[in-house]
C-alpha positions, 0 to 999 in steps of 0.5 A: 676615621681620618685625622690631621695626619691625613693628607689634604687633596688639592687641585687647581680648577680656576674655571670654577665660576664658569662651571657654576654658570654652566651648571652641569657636572659635564662642563668642560673648559674651552681649549685655551682655559683647559691649557691654562688649568693644566699648565699652572696646576702645581700652584696649590703646592704653595698652600700644601704641606709635605703630607698633602697631595696635589693632583696634576696633569703632569708630574713636575720635573725634578729640576723644578722641584729642586729649585723650589726646595732651595728656597726653603719651601716644603714640597707635597706629593704629586699624583696624576689627576685622572689616574688617581680618580680610578685608583681604588687605593687612592679613593679609599685613602683616609683624607683630611679634606678635599681642597679644589681651587674653587667649588662647582657642580663639576668638581663636586661630581669629580670628587664624589667618590673621594668624600666618604674617606674624608674627615668629619670636619670636612663632611660638616662644612656647609659646602661639602656638597653642592646645593642649588642655592650655592650658585647665587653665592658666587655671583656678582649680584651677591657681591652687590648685596654685601656691598649695599649692606656694608654701605648701609652701615657705614656713614662715612663719605670715604666710600662710593655712593650707593647710586654709583654701584652696579645695576642688574639688567635683563635687556639691551634697552636697560643697558642703553638707558644706563649708558645715557645716564653714566656715559662710560660703563662696565658690563659684567657677566654675573659669573666670571672671574679675574676680569673675564666676562666683562666689557669696558665701554668708553664710548656712549653707544653699543656696537653690534659685537657688544650687543651680540655679547650682551644677548649671548650672556643674557641667554646663558646667565639670565642677567647682567651687572652694569656699573659706571666706569670709575676713575680707578687709581689702585686695586687691592683686596681683603683676604679672609678664611671662613672656618667650618663653624662660621668663624672668620679670620682676616688674613691681610690685604692683597695689592694687585694690578689689572690691564686697561680692560680690567683683567688681572695682570699681577700681584704686588709683593712687599706690602702696600705700595708707597703711593697708596699709603697716604690715601689708605692709612692703617686705621681706614684699612682696618675699619674697612676689613672689620666692616666687611668681615661683619657683613660676611659673618651675617651672610656668606659664613652660613653657606661657605667654608674656605678662602675668599677674597674681596676685591676693592678699589681706590678711585677719584670721584667727580670732585677729584676726591679719593674714595673707596669701592669696598666690595667690587666682587667676591672670589669664593675660592683660593685666589692669587691674593691669598697666594701672594700673602703666602709668598710675602711671608718669605720675602726679605724686608728689604725686598719688593716684587711682583707675582705674575702669570706668564703668557706670550703667544708663539713662545713657551714658558721654557723659553721665557725661563731661560732668558729670565734665569740668566739675566736675573738669578734668584738670591736669598739673604738672611734666609729670606727671598731677596731678589731675582726671578723665581719660576713657580711652575715647571720650566722644562715641560713646554708649558704655554702658560707659566707663573713666576716671582720677580723680586728687587732689592729696596735701598733702605734710607 
């Protein structure tokens, strides 16, 4: 019988949506995605407590561990992922729960032998085993259903018009019809994340490579989501946690930025950016968070336990009025928004900054770290993170991908 003193077991698998789309327990990420998972595999440590265990490809070096301990964070135990899955003592070790970044048929298969040593609370979770019907929960189609339910119960004109939300397409000709109607569109694969699996079309025609991508995605996933390209001004998210009993906690907001193709770039630390505040007052944000929570409670909470983030957007409509897209997509997993909320707790009130994933072709995170740590030394003020550069993964292991915080002091008036 396990107890709360037993460890949670964490693993970083951000390719879970692609694994769900693939559907097989033998799915393997491509070389670049596999490198991404391995290089950033310590990130779950920031959710973990000292008693917990993070499974990794390489044990982080002591220099990195020491640098994190100096910030006031507690450090969990690390074990090699593949070796642990073959270790009989580890398999039989009492565990509080299994905490992958996100669930999929593949990670359920990998964790299968570990489940019998988990707590009853974990076993009672709606998603402690994979069911066929879980696949649709992770799709953009499910996010569209949540959006429509929310809009049906919201009469205010501050939200997007229902007619401007995504359409489900099963053919190239249907996509072409929507281009004729909307001129500029975004085409999205039903299962993908962080702005991957999408095509932004600013011209009103399909070229050969886009047609090929559409056909390939239709063959693999069965349909596409197509929506008008909105005049986006700000990205933000609503972060929630669904408990085993279906109770939902609203954890706060995430503020993030994307590149011109809609791919994730960074999370903003230190609360709502000042330029957003006049468009999204606290009252409106609370109303939105409560409304989405209510819809989630009547739908997803029956089949899911864990963290989730709902991506939203502020955009200008055709009349140049600022409006809210309240549910662009739902990330049913640990995500960078939840991680940013944890970092915000340690941030000095006179500081702001960004949480970024680093990638530069032809160089390593080690090289980037040397440059940044010299130019922007990390500083603590009043026991809180104040300014400078803080690496979030090892910086002496020749990693291609990295993650870090960059903080600056705000001059108080």
